[in-house]
N, C-alpha and C positions, 0 to 999 in steps of 0.2 A: 504494500500500500504506500502510495506517495501522492500528495497533493490531491486527494479525493479520487484517485484512480487505482484500480487493481491492475498491476503491470504483469504481463506474461512475458517472461524472458526465456528463450530457449530456441531449439532447432527442432523441427522446421517451422514452428509458429512463434509469433510474437505480437504483442499488441497491448491495448489499454481498454479497460472497461470502466466506465464511470461507476464507482462503487455505490453511490446513492441511487442510481437507476436500477441496480440489480436487487431484486426482491427475493429471489430463490435460485438455487442451483439444483438441477435435476440430473440424475443418472438414468439414461434412457436405453432400454434394450428392446428392440423391435425388429420386425421383418420389413425390409424395404425392397420391393421388386423381387420377392422370393428369396432374399439373402438376409441373414442375420446381421444386424448392426448394433453397435454400442457407441453412445456419445455422452458427453457431459455438456449440458445446456444451461446457459445463464439466462434467466428470465426476468422481465420487468414486472411491475405490479399488476399489469393486465394479463400476464401470461404470455406476452410476446417475447420472442427469442432475440436476445442481444447478441449472442455469440454461441457457436457450437464447436466442440472439439470431438472429432471422430477417431475411433481406434483404427490403426493402420491395417493394411492387408499385405500379404506376401505375394509372391509371383503367381501362386495358384488362386489368388483372390480370397484366401481364407484369412480370418482375423489373426493377427500376429499373437501367438500364445503369451508371450511375456507382457504385452500391452493389455491383453484380456485379463491376465492374472492381476496386474497392477490396478486396473479399473475395478475389478471385483473386490480387491483388498481395500482400496480407498473408500468405495461405497460402503462396505461393511464397517470400516473404522469410523466413518462419519455417522453412520446409523447408530452405532453403539454410543457415540458421544452425545447424540441428540436424545437418546433414551435416558442418559444418566442425569 
């Protein structure tokens, strides 16, 4: 966080989300065009999407196992924190 923005630093993505505009973060698992997808979505107060980060795919178009494991672990860790 800096100057009211949540800053994403890294590769291959980077950017800024105005923290005050973000009301919710959702971990989304769904089928899109018959293919499983996973994404972290930053939502505004009306449920509109500010920013999405999708799990990557390998050469065979399968979700990258390490990224999928990290997604599941973070989702579980944050869910536990919310319940506490």
